N, C-alpha and C positions, 0 to 999 in steps of 0.2 A: 504494500500500500504506500509506503514511504517513497518508493521509486516512482509511482504514479504521480504523487504530489510534486516530486522533484522535477519530473519530466514536464508536467503541466506548468509549473513555475518557470522552467527554462523556456518553454514555448511562449509564455506571457512576456518575458523579458526580451525575447527575440522580436515580438511584435512592437513593443515599445521602442526598441532600437530602430526598427523599420521606419516608424513615423519620424523619429528624430533625424535619421539619415536623409530621408527625403527632403525635409526642411533644410538641412545643412547643404546638400549638394545642389539644391535649386537656387541657392544664393550666389550672387555675383560678387559679394563682398567676402574677402578672405577672413576677416575678423569674425563675422557671423558664422561662417563655415566652421571655424575652429571652435567656437563656443558650443555650437550644437554637436559637434563631433565629440567633445568632452562628455557631454551628457549621454550620447548614444553609446559610447564605449563603457561607461559605468554599467549600463544595462547589458551590454555584450559580455562583460566580465562576469556578471552575476549569472547570465545564461550559461556560459561555458563551465563555470563552477558547478552549477546545478546538473549539468550533463557529465560531470567528472572528467572534463577535458582540461587537465591541469596546465599543460603547456600553453594552450590557447588562452586560458584564463589568466595565467601569469603574464603572457605577452600583451594581452589586452589591458591589464593594469599598467604595464609599461607604456602602452600607447597613450594612455591618459597623461602620464608623466611627460612623454615625448611631445605631445601637443602643447602642454604648458611650457616646456623648455624651448620648443621651436618658436613659440610666440615671443618669448623673452629674449632668446639668443638666435635670431634669424641669421642663417648663413654661417653659424659657428661650426666649423669642422671638428673642433675639439669636443664640444658638447655632443655633437652627432656621434662621434666615435665612442664617447662614454655611454650613450644610449645603446649603441650597437653591442658594446661589450657586455653591458648589463643584460641585454636581451639574450646574448649567447650563454651567459651564466644561468639565467632563468631557464632557458631551454634545456641546458644540460642537467639541471637539478630536477626538472619535471618531466623529462623525456619518458614517453610511454611506448613509442614506436614510430614507424614511418608515417603514420597518420598525422603526426605533429609537424611534418615538413611544410605543408601549405601555410600554417600560421607563422612559421619562421620566415618564409619567403615574403609573406605579406608585411610582416614587421620590418624587414630589411628594406624593401622597396618603398614602403610608406615613410620610413625614417629618412632615407636619402631624399625623397621628394619634398618632405616638409622642411628640411634644413637647407637644402641647396637651391630650391626652386620656389617660384610663386606663380600665381595666375594659371595659365594654360599648362605649362610644363609640370607644375605641382599636381594639377588635377589629372594629368596623364599618369603620373606615378601612382596617385591614389586610386585611379581606375584599375591599374594593374594589381595593386594591393587588394582591391575589392574582389577581383577574380580569384585570388588566392584565398581570401577569407571565405568566399562562397564555397570553395572546396572544403575548408575546415568545418563550416556549418553543415554541409552535406554529410561529411563523415560522422558527425555526432547526431545527425537526424533532426536538426533544428529547422523547421519549416519557416518560421519567422525570420531566422537569420539568413537562410538562403534567399527568401524574397527580398529582405533588406539589401543584401549585397547585389542581387540582380538588378533591383530598382536603383540602387546607388550607382551602379555601372551605367545604366541607361540615362539616368538623370544627369550624371556627371558628364557623359558624352554630349548631351544636349547643351549643358552649360558651357562646355568647351566650344561648341559650335557658336553659341551666342556671343561668347567672349571674342572669338576669332572674327565674327561678323562685325562686332562693335569696333574691333581694332582696325578692320579694313575701312569702315565708314568714318571713324574718328581717330586717325593715327596720332594726332597731337595729344590726345588724352592719355596715350600709353607711353609717352616719352619720359 
């Protein structure tokens, strides 16, 4: 019975994340994107913990830290390296098997994107990370998580298109 409640709670937090991710990636403003991603990742961390996917849960907690650090230290390769090292240590400590690889890939690509890029380039990295997170959600059976990442990917692609179109129309605004 406890497994059923845990699975239901995990699915609930996946749906909460879905809503927050849609709001985040539909935003053209990087600041709003980051704030909503913080909230979504709290729900994702809870979801992964409820599904006993410990590497994904630990890395999702580090995603929250990463977002805060990327906002405070944009472009800092030293801080980025620290986040990547912490992610590696967390992955080693929580490793359960090859099913943990997509979460590690997602964390790495997302970290590089958030620290080294902004705008379209950052969203491309976050889109690739979303594909890896989708696989992590699929491996634990999270319907809400899979929908969240699929819709994040599509919404992110649309936002990239909108930003590229705006850049072509108003190049002076992007200088």
